[in-house]
C-alpha distance (Angstrom), angle and dihedral (degrees) to the residues before:
residue distance angle dihedral
M1 . . .
T2 3.75 . .
K3 3.76 113.0 .
A4 3.88 114.6 -119.1
Q5 3.76 116.6 -121.4
F6 3.78 115.1 -134.8
S7 3.75 98.4 -111.8
S8 3.72 118.3 -149.2
E9 3.77 141.4 125.1
T10 3.75 126.1 -91.7
S11 3.76 126.4 -160.3
R12 3.79 124.1 -126.0
R13 3.81 87.1 -95.7
G14 3.77 92.3 56.2
E15 3.77 97.5 -103.4
W16 3.74 117.9 151.2
V17 3.77 114.6 -124.2
R18 3.80 122.1 -162.9
Q19 3.73 118.6 -127.6
A20 3.82 114.4 -109.8
N21 3.75 120.0 -110.3
R22 3.83 108.5 -96.8
F23 3.93 101.1 -159.9
T24 3.84 111.9 49.3
D25 3.95 101.4 162.6
R26 3.78 114.4 133.0
I27 3.76 131.6 -138.3
T28 3.78 106.2 -134.2
D29 3.78 135.0 -169.2
D30 3.84 95.3 -126.9
G31 3.84 92.7 41.7
S32 3.83 92.2 -124.3
S33 3.83 89.9 134.3
G34 3.82 90.5 60.4
W35 3.86 89.1 -109.0
P36 3.83 107.8 87.3
V37 3.81 121.3 -162.1
E38 3.75 102.4 -102.7
P39 3.83 124.1 164.2
G40 3.76 113.6 -119.3
R41 3.75 95.7 12.6
Y42 3.77 102.0 96.1
R43 3.88 132.2 59.0
L44 3.75 120.2 -151.6
V45 3.85 108.2 -148.2
V46 3.78 114.4 -159.0
S47 3.76 144.4 160.9
L48 3.80 116.0 -135.3
A49 3.79 86.3 -143.5
C50 3.83 96.9 58.1
P51 3.78 118.7 88.3
W52 3.81 93.2 -154.0
A53 3.81 91.3 53.0
H54 3.79 90.2 42.8
R55 3.85 89.7 63.8
S56 3.82 91.7 59.8
I57 3.88 92.5 46.8
I58 3.84 90.7 54.4
V59 3.75 94.1 45.3
R60 3.86 93.2 46.6
R61 3.83 88.2 51.6
L62 3.75 98.2 46.0
L63 3.82 93.5 47.0
G64 3.82 92.3 47.6
L65 3.79 96.4 -119.4
Q66 3.80 97.1 137.2
D67 3.75 93.0 111.2
A68 3.78 94.4 41.9
I69 3.85 96.8 51.5
S70 3.81 120.5 32.1
L71 3.80 121.2 -139.4
A72 3.86 128.4 -131.4
V73 3.81 116.6 -171.8
V74 3.80 120.1 -158.8
D75 3.75 131.0 -148.9
P76 3.77 109.6 -84.7
I77 3.80 90.9 -131.5
R78 3.77 111.1 79.6
D79 3.68 115.9 -164.0
E80 3.86 131.4 -167.4
R81 3.86 87.2 -74.5
G82 3.66 94.7 55.9
W83 3.84 136.0 -124.0
R84 3.83 111.8 3.7
F85 3.83 132.9 -155.3
T86 3.81 92.3 -143.2
L87 3.85 92.0 130.4
D88 3.87 87.9 71.1
D89 3.75 127.4 78.5
G90 3.79 109.4 -83.2
G91 3.76 91.8 7.7
R92 3.76 91.6 -85.0
D93 3.83 131.4 113.3
P94 3.86 102.7 -110.4
V95 3.82 91.6 -140.5
L96 3.73 105.6 38.3
G97 3.92 94.2 31.8
I98 3.86 93.3 -139.7
E99 3.84 132.0 124.9
F100 3.79 97.9 -149.0
L101 3.81 131.7 29.7
A102 3.85 84.6 -132.1
E103 3.82 87.0 74.1
A104 3.84 89.3 64.4
Y105 3.83 90.1 47.3
R106 3.77 90.6 52.7
A107 3.83 91.2 48.0
S108 3.84 87.5 54.3
D109 3.71 97.6 41.6
P110 3.93 117.3 8.4
E111 3.86 88.4 -169.1
F112 3.89 95.2 55.7
T113 3.85 110.9 124.7
G114 3.85 99.8 162.6
R115 3.72 130.1 103.5
V116 3.87 116.0 -69.1
T117 3.82 109.3 -122.8
V118 3.75 141.3 -166.4
P119 2.87 142.7 -101.8
S120 3.79 95.7 48.3
I121 3.80 126.6 160.5
V122 3.84 114.3 -142.2
D123 3.78 126.0 -163.8
T124 3.82 106.4 -128.3
H125 3.85 90.2 -155.3
T126 3.84 94.4 63.8
G127 3.77 104.9 12.2
R128 3.78 90.5 -123.7
V129 3.71 129.0 135.0
V130 3.83 111.1 -112.3
T131 3.83 95.6 -174.8
N132 3.71 145.7 -11.1
D133 3.83 91.2 178.8
Y134 3.72 95.5 128.2
P135 3.95 97.7 -173.6
Q136 3.79 90.8 51.2
I137 3.79 95.7 43.2
T138 3.70 95.4 67.7
L139 3.91 94.4 40.9
D140 3.88 86.9 54.1
L141 3.72 92.0 49.1
H142 3.78 86.6 59.0
T143 3.80 99.1 41.7
Q144 3.81 109.1 25.8
W145 3.81 101.0 37.1
K146 3.75 94.1 46.1
R147 3.80 97.1 120.0
L148 3.83 88.7 58.6
H149 3.87 96.2 49.9
R150 3.76 116.5 115.2
T151 3.84 111.3 -94.5
D152 3.86 93.6 -107.5
A153 3.82 95.8 40.7
P154 3.82 115.3 148.2
D155 3.83 116.9 -115.9
L156 3.79 98.9 -119.0
Y157 3.75 94.4 173.7
P158 3.78 107.0 36.0
E159 3.74 113.1 -171.6
P160 3.81 97.8 -127.2
L161 3.74 90.4 56.0
R162 3.73 101.9 40.9
A163 3.77 97.6 103.4
E164 3.71 92.2 51.5
I165 3.88 92.0 44.5
D166 3.81 89.5 51.8
E167 3.83 93.1 48.0
V168 3.79 93.0 49.9
S169 3.74 93.3 43.9
T170 3.87 91.3 49.8
R171 3.74 92.2 52.7
N172 3.78 92.6 45.8
Y173 3.80 92.2 46.6
H174 3.87 93.9 56.6
A175 3.75 97.9 42.3
V176 3.75 105.7 28.5
N177 3.85 117.3 11.0
N178 3.90 92.4 43.5
G179 3.77 91.4 18.9
V180 3.82 95.5 74.9
Y181 3.92 86.3 54.1
R182 3.83 91.4 48.0
C183 3.82 86.3 55.0
G184 3.79 95.4 45.7
F185 3.81 101.4 45.7
A186 3.79 99.1 33.7
T187 3.86 110.6 128.7
S188 3.82 97.3 -161.8
Q189 3.82 131.6 54.3
Q190 3.72 92.2 -126.3
A191 3.78 95.2 52.6
Y192 3.87 91.0 47.7
R193 3.79 92.9 48.4
E194 3.77 93.8 49.7
A195 3.83 92.0 50.0
F196 3.88 89.2 43.3
D197 3.84 92.4 53.3
E198 3.82 93.6 45.3
L199 3.74 90.4 49.3
F200 3.76 97.6 53.8
A201 3.79 93.0 37.5
R202 3.79 88.9 59.4
L203 3.82 92.7 43.2
D204 3.81 87.7 55.2
E205 3.78 90.2 51.1
L206 3.75 92.8 49.5
S207 3.82 89.9 49.3
A208 3.73 90.7 54.6
L209 3.87 92.0 46.5
L210 3.83 92.6 46.6
S211 3.78 91.7 49.2
R212 3.77 87.2 68.1
Q213 3.87 100.2 40.2
R214 3.70 138.3 25.2
Y215 3.82 99.0 -127.2
L216 3.79 135.9 30.1
V217 3.83 97.6 -109.5
G218 3.80 124.4 20.3
E219 3.71 125.4 -31.4
Q220 3.81 99.5 -53.2
I221 3.73 141.6 62.1
T222 3.83 108.4 -87.4
E223 3.76 137.7 176.1
A224 3.83 88.5 -85.8
D225 3.89 91.7 62.3
I226 3.92 92.0 49.3
R227 3.85 90.5 49.8
L228 3.88 91.1 50.8
F229 3.76 94.8 41.2
T230 3.84 96.1 59.2
T231 3.74 89.4 59.2
L232 3.77 97.8 42.6
V233 3.88 92.7 49.7
R234 3.91 87.9 58.8
F235 3.73 95.6 41.4
D236 3.91 102.3 96.5
A237 3.81 94.8 27.0
V238 3.84 95.0 57.4
Y239 3.76 119.2 -17.1
H240 3.78 98.2 59.8
G241 3.83 94.6 57.1
H242 3.81 107.9 13.8
F243 3.78 95.1 45.0
K244 3.87 95.4 34.4
C245 3.81 91.9 -117.9
N246 3.78 89.5 146.5
R247 3.79 112.3 137.6
H248 3.88 86.0 102.5
K249 3.69 138.3 -9.2
L250 3.74 117.6 -122.8
T251 3.88 88.8 -111.1
E252 3.83 87.3 58.7
L253 3.76 93.4 57.3
P254 3.96 98.9 73.7
V255 3.90 98.3 -166.3
L256 3.80 95.8 46.1
W257 3.77 92.7 40.4
A258 3.84 92.1 54.6
Y259 3.88 89.8 44.0
A260 3.85 90.8 51.8
R261 3.80 91.5 48.9
D262 3.77 90.2 46.5
L263 3.84 90.1 58.0
F264 3.79 93.7 39.1
Q265 3.80 90.7 56.8
T266 3.86 92.3 48.8
P267 3.88 113.6 99.7
G268 3.79 108.1 -98.4
F269 3.75 97.4 32.7
G270 3.77 117.7 62.3
E271 3.86 95.3 38.3
T272 3.86 87.9 59.5
V273 3.81 94.9 57.1
N274 3.78 116.8 95.7
F275 3.84 109.5 -175.3
D276 3.77 92.1 -176.0
H277 3.77 92.4 59.2
I278 3.79 92.0 42.7
K279 3.83 96.2 53.1
R280 3.83 95.8 40.8
H281 3.64 92.9 49.9
Y282 3.81 99.3 49.9
Y283 3.78 97.9 37.3
V284 3.90 96.6 42.2
T285 3.82 101.2 34.4
H286 3.80 97.8 47.2
G287 3.70 97.0 68.3
Q288 3.79 93.4 165.0
L289 3.76 90.4 60.7
N290 3.81 99.9 37.2
P291 3.80 107.6 22.5
T292 3.85 92.9 174.6
G293 3.81 92.9 58.3
I294 3.89 91.6 -139.0
V295 3.72 111.6 157.7
P296 3.80 115.0 -146.7
A297 3.81 116.6 -117.1
G298 3.89 94.8 -140.7
P299 2.78 167.9 93.5
D300 3.91 106.0 83.2
L301 3.79 104.5 -118.2
D302 3.82 96.4 -163.9
A303 3.87 89.2 92.7
W304 3.75 90.8 70.0
Y305 3.75 88.8 73.6
L306 3.81 95.9 51.8
P307 3.79 116.0 115.8
H308 3.81 109.6 -85.8
G309 3.84 99.3 -159.5
R310 3.83 93.7 -145.0
G311 3.82 98.6 114.0
């Protein structure tokens, strides 16, 4: 199998630039978008390796939307043809009937030539991709699917805190969530060092903040915590070595390490983490960074279950 290259754009200074989301329609409660909320109609396609998809898995579970939105999990190894449904019998998604997520992209836009991404929400009626806009997907699960939430679902995006959640999430996206990729795929020393310094400066700020409070915003878990968690849980397993984010391991940052364990041990978080998929995806798919395709045996995962002391 040919290893896929992580396609992207780089600036003249060697900065890595993330591809824009191609499909940005929204599923709305009143149907004004043309895509009405309808239980059983849409299929959420994810990779358990991908931090952006992981957000939607956690939110779907916490809000109790498992019966309303079905889940498709792709193979963690993405080849030159994109995300594959090889985990399913016959190598086809049993609901959509396709072998590659790219087939749904082509059904939606025959001229599309970019990188196929997860998460994607596909309409089972038409086989078309409604959205791959990962930041908006989880916000809409909070706000547009509310009538289908379980009765005791947490409010992960409370209206009085939304401005603060958005501000924190934006800062974390640039420096941390996307920052690890800016380190890993930089093609110049200067671009790498700038991303590296921004990443760890922000992690230091977050350590200071979380030394004073349990969660990022308010006194409850919010969308901001979920977005940070999916990067932190991958940090030592892949980003520290594979992406050269090696000033410190997460386990060497006491406040953030305890915070990450606190979330990991919260129902809806840890059981959605698949370290086997995470490691195999990054170390096998990114052939330009790891040409041998060897997947590291570590780290020891037992420490995720140690008491966090943040109750």
